[in-house]
ZADREN-25991 format. One line per 2 residues: number of its first residue (from 1); their letters; for each residue x, y, z of N, C-alpha, C, O. Coordinates in pm, whole numbers. Example, Ala and Ser with C-alpha at 12.3 -4.5 7.8 and 13.67 -1.06 7.14 Angstrom:
<rs>
1) AS) 1319 -569 780 1230 -450 780 1320 -330 780 1424 -332 846  1285 -225 708 1367 -106 714 1290 3 787 1341 114 804
</rs>
This chain:
<rs>
1) AV) -1298 -2966 831 -1373 -3080 872 -1469 -3041 986 -1438 -2953 1066  -1573 -3100 993 -1672 -3083 1090 -1744 -3204 1145 -1790 -3282 1062
3) IV) -1760 -3231 1272 -1817 -3351 1334 -1958 -3294 1385 -1965 -3201 1466  -2066 -3359 1332 -2200 -3313 1362 -2271 -3413 1456 -2270 -3532 1428
5) EN) -2326 -3370 1557 -2414 -3456 1651 -2556 -3430 1611 -2590 -3318 1573  -2638 -3529 1617 -2784 -3509 1581 -2802 -3441 1448 -2877 -3343 1453
7) PS) -2757 -3468 1343 -2759 -3382 1207 -2880 -3365 1168 -2910 -3259 1112  -2983 -3473 1190 -3109 -3447 1148 -3210 -3373 1225 -3327 -3369 1187
9) SR) -3168 -3310 1337 -3250 -3241 1433 -3232 -3101 1404 -3121 -3054 1376  -3349 -3026 1410 -3346 -2884 1405 -3324 -2825 1537 -3295 -2705 1545
11) IS) -3335 -2909 1657 -3327 -2855 1775 -3191 -2895 1857 -3145 -2818 1942  -3142 -2996 1831 -3020 -3041 1918 -2902 -3074 1831 -2817 -3154 1872
13) KV) -2892 -3014 1706 -2772 -3037 1624 -2663 -2952 1679 -2678 -2831 1697  -2547 -3019 1709 -2420 -2955 1756 -2308 -2980 1670 -2297 -3094 1625
15) QF) -2218 -2891 1638 -2106 -2901 1548 -1972 -2897 1631 -1955 -2820 1726  -1895 -2972 1596 -1745 -2952 1630 -1658 -2932 1516 -1639 -3026 1438
17) VC) -1603 -2821 1499 -1521 -2766 1378 -1381 -2769 1405 -1337 -2721 1509  -1297 -2829 1310 -1160 -2833 1304 -1105 -2709 1257 -1112 -2689 1136
19) ED) -1047 -2614 1337 -997 -2485 1290 -859 -2495 1233 -818 -2402 1162  -782 -2600 1257 -644 -2612 1201 -659 -2630 1043 -738 -2706 988
21) KP) -568 -2544 981 -560 -2546 834 -401 -2564 801 -317 -2513 874  -370 -2633 698 -468 -2717 605 -505 -2853 683 -442 -2894 781
23) LT) -610 -2914 629 -641 -3025 695 -561 -3149 649 -554 -3185 531  -507 -3204 742 -410 -3324 719 -468 -3453 780 -569 -3450 851
25) RG) -403 -3566 751 -466 -3688 809 -428 -3675 962 -509 -3710 1048  -335 -3636 986 -292 -3622 1144 -378 -3534 1219 -414 -3568 1332
27) RL) -419 -3415 1163 -512 -3330 1236 -655 -3374 1240 -731 -3343 1332  -693 -3457 1127 -806 -3521 1124 -824 -3630 1244 -923 -3631 1318
29) ER) -729 -3710 1252 -711 -3809 1346 -733 -3759 1488 -813 -3807 1568  -645 -3649 1509 -672 -3578 1627 -798 -3499 1658 -824 -3463 1773
31) LI) -871 -3474 1561 -1001 -3414 1575 -1084 -3531 1627 -1163 -3514 1720  -1070 -3634 1574 -1177 -3759 1610 -1134 -3808 1747 -1220 -3840 1828
33) RD) -996 -3815 1780 -963 -3862 1904 -1002 -3761 2009 -1041 -3802 2118  -994 -3641 1986 -1026 -3528 2103 -1182 -3535 2110 -1240 -3522 2217
35) YR) -1246 -3554 1996 -1415 -3563 2012 -1458 -3681 2088 -1555 -3672 2164  -1386 -3803 2069 -1412 -3918 2146 -1375 -3915 2286 -1434 -3982 2371
37) GG) -1273 -3833 2311 -1240 -3810 2456 -1309 -3707 2522 -1288 -3685 2641  -1395 -3637 2452 -1457 -3516 2525 -1366 -3384 2537 -1393 -3288 2608
39) AL) -1271 -3396 2467 -1183 -3269 2489 -1230 -3139 2395 -1178 -3028 2410  -1324 -3164 2304 -1364 -3069 2203 -1473 -2980 2249 -1566 -3028 2312
41) RP) -1467 -2858 2223 -1587 -2766 2256 -1657 -2756 2150 -1604 -2765 2039  -1791 -2736 2168 -1886 -2711 2043 -1853 -2598 1972 -1798 -2508 2035
43) TR) -1876 -2581 1841 -1873 -2448 1777 -2018 -2393 1773 -2110 -2454 1719  -2030 -2266 1836 -2169 -2224 1844 -2166 -2080 1769 -2073 -2001 1757
45) KS) -2291 -2074 1724 -2322 -1930 1634 -2307 -1828 1739 -2350 -1848 1853  -2243 -1711 1700 -2235 -1608 1793 -2224 -1479 1719 -2151 -1469 1621
47) AP) -2301 -1371 1768 -2276 -1232 1718 -2155 -1174 1761 -2101 -1230 1856  -2091 -1059 1707 -1979 -1005 1755 -2001 -950 1891 -2112 -902 1911
49) PP) -1915 -949 1987 -1936 -872 2120 -1953 -729 2112 -1893 -665 2027  -2030 -675 2193 -2058 -518 2184 -1918 -465 2202 -1834 -518 2275
51) LQ) -1898 -343 2123 -1776 -272 2115 -1766 -195 2259 -1655 -181 2310  -1880 -146 2321 -1870 -78 2437 -1982 -119 2538 -2081 -180 2498
53) AE) -1966 -87 2664 -2051 -139 2750 -2190 -64 2732 -2206 54 2700  -2287 -159 2759 -2436 -111 2736 -2476 -14 2843 -2419 -17 2952
55) QG) -2574 73 2815 -2614 174 2923 -2727 82 3014 -2782 -17 2965  -2748 121 3129 -2849 45 3216 -2796 -49 3282 -2675 -66 3289
57) HT) -2901 -136 3348 -2871 -237 3439 -2859 -391 3372 -2846 -489 3445  -2863 -399 3245 -2865 -520 3185 -2744 -547 3112 -2701 -452 3047
59) VK) -2673 -663 3109 -2565 -707 3025 -2596 -771 2908 -2672 -868 2907  -2537 -718 2794 -2577 -770 2669 -2489 -882 2639 -2368 -861 2634
61) LV) -2538 -1007 2617 -2448 -1127 2593 -2467 -1176 2445 -2568 -1160 2376  -2350 -1240 2410 -2369 -1321 2265 -2302 -1449 2311 -2253 -1468 2422
63) GS) -2308 -1533 2209 -2280 -1675 2221 -2141 -1698 2269 -2117 -1792 2345  -2039 -1606 2224 -1901 -1628 2262 -1873 -1578 2397 -1775 -1621 2458
65) TF) -1960 -1482 2454 -1929 -1432 2607 -2028 -1479 2686 -2054 -1407 2783  -2094 -1584 2673 -2215 -1627 2750 -2163 -1655 2883 -2239 -1608 2969
67) VE) -2064 -1712 2930 -2020 -1753 3051 -1939 -1648 3123 -1899 -1672 3237  -1912 -1536 3067 -1827 -1433 3127 -1892 -1358 3250 -1821 -1336 3349
69) PL) -2024 -1318 3248 -2069 -1253 3360 -2089 -1339 3485 -2134 -1285 3586  -2056 -1480 3484 -2089 -1561 3601 -1965 -1616 3661 -1976 -1730 3707
71) PP) -1856 -1561 3668 -1723 -1625 3729 -1757 -1682 3875 -1721 -1797 3902  -1825 -1607 3970 -1831 -1647 4106 -1913 -1763 4098 -2004 -1769 4015
73) PN) -1890 -1862 4183 -1991 -1986 4192 -2112 -1947 4263 -2209 -2023 4249  -2127 -1841 4339 -2235 -1796 4413 -2315 -1694 4356 -2399 -1630 4420
75) SE) -2286 -1675 4219 -2371 -1578 4141 -2493 -1636 4070 -2495 -1756 4043  -2592 -1557 4040 -2712 -1600 3968 -2746 -1517 3852 -2688 -1410 3840
77) ML) -2828 -1551 3769 -2844 -1489 3647 -2994 -1505 3593 -3050 -1613 3579  -3054 -1368 3562 -3189 -1386 3502 -3163 -1340 3335 -3133 -1226 3298
79) LF) -3180 -1445 3259 -3159 -1419 3108 -3276 -1402 3034 -3357 -1494 3045  -3310 -1302 2956 -3389 -1252 2846 -3353 -1301 2731 -3258 -1241 2679
81) VY) -3406 -1410 2659 -3382 -1441 2529 -3489 -1387 2437 -3608 -1414 2455  -3443 -1307 2333 -3551 -1243 2263 -3512 -1253 2097 -3403 -1290 2054
83) SP) -3614 -1214 2025 -3584 -1207 1875 -3627 -1059 1845 -3738 -1017 1874  -3527 -982 1782 -3551 -845 1741 -3691 -823 1671 -3764 -729 1704
85) WC) -3719 -896 1592 -3861 -889 1521 -3983 -943 1575 -4088 -944 1511  -3968 -992 1698 -4077 -1061 1768 -4166 -960 1848 -4114 -897 1940
87) AH) -4293 -943 1818 -4381 -834 1907 -4404 -885 2044 -4443 -805 2130  -4385 -1006 2075 -4406 -1051 2216 -4273 -1011 2296 -4274 -975 2414
89) ST) -4166 -1022 2221 -4016 -989 2297 -4035 -834 2324 -4006 -791 2435  -4083 -750 2229 -4093 -613 2238 -4179 -578 2343 -4151 -478 2408
91) KL) -4293 -652 2374 -4383 -630 2479 -4323 -667 2614 -4357 -604 2715  -4238 -765 2619 -4181 -815 2761 -4058 -734 2777 -4013 -732 2892
93) RP) -3992 -663 2682 -3876 -582 2727 -3887 -493 2843 -3816 -506 2943  -3976 -405 2828 -3987 -292 2938 -4016 -360 3078 -3976 -307 3182
95) VF) -4082 -472 3076 -4107 -561 3193 -3983 -593 3256 -3964 -565 3374  -3885 -659 3174 -3751 -711 3198 -3689 -618 3246 -3640 -636 3357
97) EE) -3672 -501 3185 -3609 -372 3218 -3630 -326 3342 -3535 -290 3412  -3771 -322 3391 -3802 -275 3520 -3751 -386 3627 -3704 -351 3735
99) VA) -3763 -512 3591 -3713 -605 3684 -3571 -596 3709 -3530 -614 3824  -3482 -568 3603 -3355 -546 3611 -3312 -429 3692 -3208 -431 3757
101) TR) -3394 -327 3687 -3385 -192 3776 -3384 -222 3918 -3294 -187 3994  -3504 -298 3958 -3528 -333 4097 -3425 -428 4153 -3413 -436 4275
103) LA) -3344 -506 4067 -3241 -588 4111 -3108 -529 4112 -3017 -592 4168  -3084 -413 4057 -2958 -343 4040 -2882 -342 4165 -2760 -356 4154
105) HI) -2934 -329 4284 -2863 -325 4398 -2813 -451 4455 -2757 -454 4565  -2833 -555 4382 -2799 -695 4431 -2680 -724 4312 -2707 -749 4194
107) PE) -2553 -714 4364 -2453 -751 4231 -2428 -868 4208 -2366 -894 4105  -2474 -988 4307 -2468 -1117 4282 -2556 -1167 4175 -2534 -1272 4114
109) LV) -2663 -1083 4154 -2771 -1148 4070 -2758 -1058 3940 -2786 -938 3940  -2719 -1119 3844 -2699 -1064 3713 -2835 -1069 3631 -2909 -1167 3630
111) TA) -2861 -945 3559 -2967 -957 3462 -2888 -940 3319 -2800 -856 3299  -2929 -1022 3237 -2859 -1022 3106 -2982 -1049 2985 -3094 -1094 3010
113) EL) -2939 -1017 2867 -3020 -1046 2756 -2934 -1092 2644 -2816 -1056 2633  -3000 -1181 2551 -2931 -1242 2440 -3033 -1250 2317 -3151 -1284 2330
115) DG) -2976 -1216 2203 -3050 -1222 2081 -3047 -1358 2047 -2938 -1400 2008  -3156 -1452 2053 -3142 -1593 2019 -3140 -1622 1894 -3114 -1739 1862
117) TV) -3170 -1513 1782 -3171 -1566 1648 -3031 -1550 1595 -3024 -1583 1477  -2910 -1507 1650 -2810 -1494 1595 -2699 -1553 1706 -2580 -1541 1677
119) NE) -2730 -1607 1815 -2657 -1657 1922 -2698 -1797 1953 -2817 -1829 1954  -2599 -1883 1980 -2640 -2016 2038 -2555 -2024 2185 -2444 -1975 2209
121) VE) -2631 -2091 2262 -2584 -2117 2410 -2599 -2253 2440 -2696 -2309 2391  -2514 -2324 2517 -2525 -2449 2575 -2640 -2479 2630 -2680 -2403 2717
123) DV) -2718 -2588 2595 -2838 -2624 2678 -2969 -2549 2664 -3071 -2582 2724  -2961 -2452 2584 -3084 -2370 2572 -3123 -2360 2434 -3038 -2320 2355
125) NV) -3236 -2389 2391 -3289 -2353 2245 -3429 -2324 2260 -3511 -2394 2318  -3450 -2206 2199 -3582 -2131 2183 -3636 -2167 2039 -3598 -2103 1941
127) VS) -3719 -2262 2031 -3785 -2301 1908 -3863 -2197 1841 -3955 -2139 1898  -3826 -2171 1715 -3892 -2088 1622 -4029 -2162 1588 -4047 -2280 1615
129) YQ) -4120 -2086 1529 -4258 -2148 1478 -4252 -2265 1396 -4321 -2365 1417  -4155 -2250 1289 -4145 -2361 1196 -4080 -2481 1258 -4124 -2593 1231
131) NL) -3972 -2463 1344 -3937 -2590 1418 -4031 -2652 1516 -4031 -2773 1540  -4124 -2551 1581 -4224 -2609 1669 -4332 -2690 1612 -4390 -2779 1675
133) VD) -4364 -2649 1466 -4456 -2716 1398 -4423 -2866 1365 -4498 -2964 1371  -4289 -2859 1329 -4220 -2984 1287 -4206 -3072 1423 -4217 -3195 1417
135) LR) -4183 -3005 1541 -4167 -3092 1659 -4294 -3158 1712 -4300 -3270 1764  -4409 -3061 1686 -4535 -3107 1727 -4580 -3220 1646 -4637 -3315 1699
137) RR) -4557 -3216 1518 -4609 -3311 1414 -4537 -3439 1459 -4607 -3540 1465  -4417 -3449 1488 -4361 -3583 1535 -4390 -3614 1684 -4398 -3733 1715
139) AG) -4407 -3515 1785 -4427 -3553 1912 -4584 -3578 1953 -4613 -3641 2055  -4679 -3525 1866 -4828 -3533 1896 -4859 -3416 1970 -4771 -3350 2026
141) PN) -4998 -3382 1974 -5061 -3274 2019 -5052 -3247 2167 -5070 -3136 2218  -5022 -3360 2233 -4999 -3355 2383 -4857 -3302 2432 -4829 -3290 2551
143) AW) -4771 -3273 2330 -4641 -3221 2365 -4659 -3077 2415 -4578 -3028 2493  -4763 -3010 2371 -4776 -2872 2410 -4796 -2856 2563 -4866 -2936 2626
145) NG) -4741 -2764 2613 -4728 -2768 2767 -4737 -2621 2810 -4642 -2572 2871  -4848 -2546 2781 -4856 -2409 2825 -4766 -2327 2740 -4764 -2348 2618
147) DS) -4696 -2240 2791 -4591 -2149 2700 -4467 -2215 2696 -4371 -2154 2650  -4453 -2336 2740 -4323 -2406 2750 -4318 -2526 2699 -4417 -2597 2717
149) LL) -4211 -2579 2628 -4202 -2714 2604 -4076 -2780 2673 -3970 -2785 2610  -4086 -2827 2791 -3979 -2891 2872 -3953 -3033 2853 -4045 -3115 2850
151) RP) -3831 -3065 2842 -3800 -3202 2799 -3684 -3251 2910 -3566 -3236 2882  -3724 -3308 3035 -3624 -3352 3112 -3575 -3496 3072 -3646 -3595 3088
153) PS) -3443 -3502 3015 -3417 -3626 2962 -3400 -3726 3065 -3407 -3844 3029  -3376 -3696 3206 -3363 -3815 3302 -3491 -3904 3313 -3494 -4027 3314
155) SI) -3598 -3816 3322 -3730 -3907 3337 -3771 -3976 3209 -3829 -4084 3203  -3729 -3894 3095 -3767 -3970 2965 -3699 -4093 2954 -3756 -4195 2915
157) RG) -3558 -4089 2992 -3475 -4197 2969 -3527 -4304 3066 -3521 -4422 3029  -3577 -4274 3184 -3647 -4375 3267 -3766 -4444 3218 -3789 -4560 3251
159) KK) -3850 -4371 3135 -3955 -4436 3067 -3904 -4523 2958 -3959 -4631 2940  -3809 -4487 2888 -3755 -4559 2775 -3695 -4698 2838 -3725 -4807 2791
161) DE) -3618 -4684 2938 -3563 -4804 3011 -3679 -4909 3048 -3663 -5030 3033  -3795 -4852 3097 -3890 -4941 3148 -3994 -4988 3022 -4096 -5056 3033
163) GQ) -3942 -4938 2912 -4015 -5011 2799 -4138 -4938 2763 -4215 -4991 2682  -4166 -4823 2813 -4292 -4728 2799 -4267 -4658 2669 -4222 -4543 2671
165) RE) -4292 -4719 2559 -4261 -4661 2435 -4359 -4564 2383 -4340 -4495 2283  -4466 -4562 2458 -4579 -4451 2410 -4547 -4313 2459 -4628 -4222 2439
167) SL) -4434 -4292 2521 -4390 -4147 2536 -4410 -4047 2416 -4417 -4080 2297  -4420 -3918 2466 -4464 -3839 2347 -4325 -3796 2258 -4337 -3723 2160
169) WD) -4208 -3842 2297 -4100 -3801 2222 -4030 -3905 2138 -4031 -4022 2176  -3978 -3875 2040 -3904 -3964 1934 -3740 -3977 2002 -3648 -3899 1980
171) FD) -3739 -4083 2078 -3601 -4090 2135 -3478 -4098 2044 -3367 -4062 2082  -3500 -4141 1932 -3391 -4158 1827 -3360 -4004 1770 -3264 -3990 1694
173) RD) -3430 -3906 1800 -3388 -3785 1752 -3373 -3671 1867 -3268 -3659 1930  -3472 -3599 1889 -3451 -3473 1954 -3422 -3510 2115 -3373 -3424 2187
175) VS) -3452 -3628 2160 -3456 -3637 2290 -3317 -3718 2339 -3298 -3736 2460  -3229 -3760 2248 -3108 -3830 2274 -3005 -3728 2287 -2905 -3729 2215
177) LT) -3028 -3638 2378 -2939 -3521 2410 -2936 -3519 2560 -3011 -3593 2624  -2845 -3428 2622 -2828 -3403 2745 -2928 -3317 2818 -3045 -3354 2808
179) DV) -2904 -3212 2885 -3000 -3129 2956 -3030 -3023 2857 -2945 -2936 2836  -3136 -3021 2798 -3174 -2914 2706 -3312 -2858 2731 -3410 -2932 2745
181) IA) -3320 -2728 2736 -3453 -2656 2760 -3493 -2617 2635 -3411 -2552 2570  -3617 -2645 2578 -3663 -2590 2456 -3796 -2516 2479 -3893 -2574 2527
183) AD) -3796 -2384 2442 -3916 -2283 2471 -3978 -2279 2341 -3914 -2286 2236  -4133 -2267 2350 -4202 -2252 2229 -4207 -2106 2204 -4287 -2031 2259
185) GY) -4105 -2066 2106 -4098 -1931 2052 -4067 -1824 2155 -4082 -1834 2277  -4020 -1715 2082 -3957 -1591 2182 -4086 -1525 2230 -4195 -1539 2174
187) PA) -4062 -1444 2351 -3945 -1452 2423 -3935 -1561 2522 -4030 -1636 2543  -3804 -1573 2593 -3799 -1670 2698 -3730 -1611 2809 -3641 -1530 2784
189) LL) -3762 -1643 2946 -3679 -1585 3061 -3626 -1710 3124 -3704 -1800 3153  -3497 -1720 3149 -3433 -1821 3202 -3363 -1795 3332 -3293 -1694 3332
191) FY) -3368 -1861 3434 -3306 -1820 3570 -3202 -1925 3601 -3233 -2043 3617  -3065 -1876 3612 -2969 -1972 3636 -2917 -1939 3770 -2855 -1839 3805
193) TY) -2961 -2057 3850 -2929 -2045 4002 -2815 -2138 4036 -2761 -2200 3945  -2774 -2151 4158 -2682 -2240 4209 -2717 -2321 4313 -2814 -2293 4383
195) DQ) -2644 -2430 4335 -2678 -2535 4457 -2594 -2477 4568 -2471 -2481 4562  -2666 -2419 4680 -2596 -2365 4799 -2539 -2470 4867 -2426 -2447 4911
197) EE) -2594 -2598 4892 -2543 -2701 4980 -2413 -2764 4918 -2319 -2800 4989  -2411 -2775 4777 -2274 -2808 4714 -2162 -2712 4728 -2045 -2750 4735
199) ED) -2197 -2586 4731 -2083 -2491 4746 -2050 -2494 4886 -1931 -2478 4914  -2137 -2514 4984 -2103 -2498 5115 -1989 -2629 5149 -1898 -2626 5231
201) LG) -2024 -2733 5066 -1933 -2848 5087 -1792 -2827 5030 -1698 -2900 5060  -1783 -2725 4947 -1657 -2715 4890 -1645 -2770 4740 -1539 -2783 4679
203) KT) -1760 -2796 4697 -1771 -2842 4566 -1816 -2737 4466 -1898 -2653 4500  -1764 -2739 4341 -1793 -2650 4235 -1872 -2709 4121 -1815 -2795 4053
205) KE) -1977 -2680 4096 -2063 -2731 4004 -2023 -2675 3856 -2005 -2554 3838  -2011 -2774 3747 -1980 -2728 3620 -2083 -2628 3563 -2052 -2531 3495
207) RK) -2195 -2658 3594 -2314 -2589 3536 -2413 -2541 3634 -2442 -2615 3728  -2467 -2430 3622 -2585 -2395 3703 -2712 -2438 3680 -2744 -2451 3563
209) TV) -2797 -2465 3773 -2944 -2507 3750 -3020 -2400 3675 -3025 -2284 3716  -3080 -2439 3564 -3164 -2360 3492 -3314 -2384 3512 -3367 -2495 3509
211) VF) -3378 -2263 3531 -3513 -2275 3554 -3586 -2179 3469 -3549 -2062 3458  -3697 -2229 3404 -3768 -2156 3277 -3896 -2099 3362 -3966 -2160 3442
213) YD) -3904 -1969 3321 -4007 -1901 3374 -4127 -1910 3282 -4106 -1870 3168  -4244 -1955 3309 -4349 -1966 3219 -4485 -1902 3281 -4598 -1937 3246
215) GV) -4461 -1815 3368 -4570 -1758 3440 -4627 -1631 3383 -4598 -1603 3267  -4705 -1552 3451 -4750 -1416 3405 -4639 -1321 3374 -4547 -1306 3454
217) RD) -4643 -1256 3258 -4527 -1185 3225 -4534 -1021 3275 -4529 -922 3202  -4546 -1025 3408 -4553 -884 3477 -4438 -875 3587 -4395 -979 3636
219) VQ) -4389 -759 3624 -4296 -744 3725 -4318 -804 3820 -4234 -890 3846  -4430 -789 3909 -4454 -866 4034 -4435 -1008 4040 -4378 -1064 4133
221) SI) -4487 -1073 3927 -4494 -1210 3910 -4354 -1277 3889 -4320 -1386 3934  -4273 -1185 3808 -4137 -1238 3769 -4046 -1232 3910 -3960 -1316 3936
223) LE) -4075 -1127 3992 -3993 -1110 4112 -4031 -1211 4220 -3951 -1244 4307  -4144 -1255 4214 -4207 -1364 4310 -4136 -1479 4256 -4071 -1541 4340
225) FL) -4132 -1521 4144 -4060 -1634 4083 -3908 -1631 4109 -3852 -1740 4120  -3846 -1538 4118 -3703 -1511 4155 -3696 -1542 4299 -3607 -1617 4339
227) LM) -3786 -1488 4384 -3784 -1512 4537 -3806 -1672 4558 -3747 -1728 4650  -3889 -1741 4476 -3900 -1870 4501 -3776 -1960 4472 -3755 -2062 4539
229) HS) -3689 -1917 4362 -3595 -2016 4309 -3459 -1966 4349 -3363 -2043 4345  -3447 -1838 4387 -3314 -1787 4403 -3246 -1831 4538 -3319 -1837 4637
231) KI) -3124 -1860 4549 -3045 -1880 4663 -2990 -1763 4722 -2934 -1767 4832  -3002 -1654 4653 -2927 -1516 4686 -3061 -1427 4732 -3072 -1377 4844
233) LT) -3133 -1420 4656 -3243 -1318 4665 -3334 -1349 4790 -3381 -1462 4804  -3358 -1254 4875 -3464 -1277 4980 -3570 -1145 4992 -3548 -1032 4950
235) RE) -3680 -1189 5057 -3769 -1072 5058 -3720 -951 5111 -3753 -840 5068  -3627 -976 5220 -3577 -858 5288 -3482 -777 5196 -3481 -654 5200
237) RL) -3405 -847 5116 -3321 -774 5034 -3400 -708 4908 -3347 -615 4848  -3509 -750 4875 -3590 -699 4759 -3711 -593 4818 -3788 -531 4746
239) FN) -3709 -589 4950 -3816 -499 5016 -3834 -375 4963 -3945 -335 4928  -3716 -297 4953 -3724 -155 4901 -3759 -141 4774 -3822 -40 4742
241) SL) -3726 -238 4680 -3756 -252 4543 -3908 -278 4526 -3973 -217 4441  -3958 -364 4605 -4097 -400 4588 -4175 -273 4626 -4286 -261 4573
243) QM) -4137 -181 4706 -4213 -71 4741 -4202 43 4648 -4273 142 4664  -4114 33 4547 -4100 148 4443 -4210 157 4364 -4215 243 4276
</rs>
């Protein structure tokens, strides 16, 4: 048995699968009850975890191990989401690896990569060209926003509540979800940072803040982006790396 949220959406469809076999009336009732109570975790696509540690400074993630590199609340992560057959991903890879090398001396800042074609992670979707065409057909030409297609649900919901139906998005389909970042094709660089003030107050956030990088794809620009958004990285800590 499977419960599917947003079944008509190519971008925000989420599945909750009942793993218990055989399926009985009692198990089906428990599945529905747990779903309504928020006790179910979504079933997401995942490649098998690597059998051995990867060489170099980058952690190779899959859908099932996505949260493992970030146990401390004060850690941050730069994630490279790629497609193995994408020429743009191939071009960005050496740049990302150079950034990872320059950050290797900062253990609280993880650099990781994820094959987005075979893995799913919460709140992130890299839109393939086919999906992008379908999305733009419904959203209109003004939905294009540089290299990224960002949809902040809070502001969109605010417009909907005010009756401004002329928004670019179809509220009944892809925007009726929580915090989702949709990027226009591979590759994508996402920075997972944390809220220093909340941690200082003894509070633990369930999710880290995600910032999408849509700047120039070179080492210097990416490092400047990290300096702007990171709560850990400072120019002093990066100084030696910038001089390399």
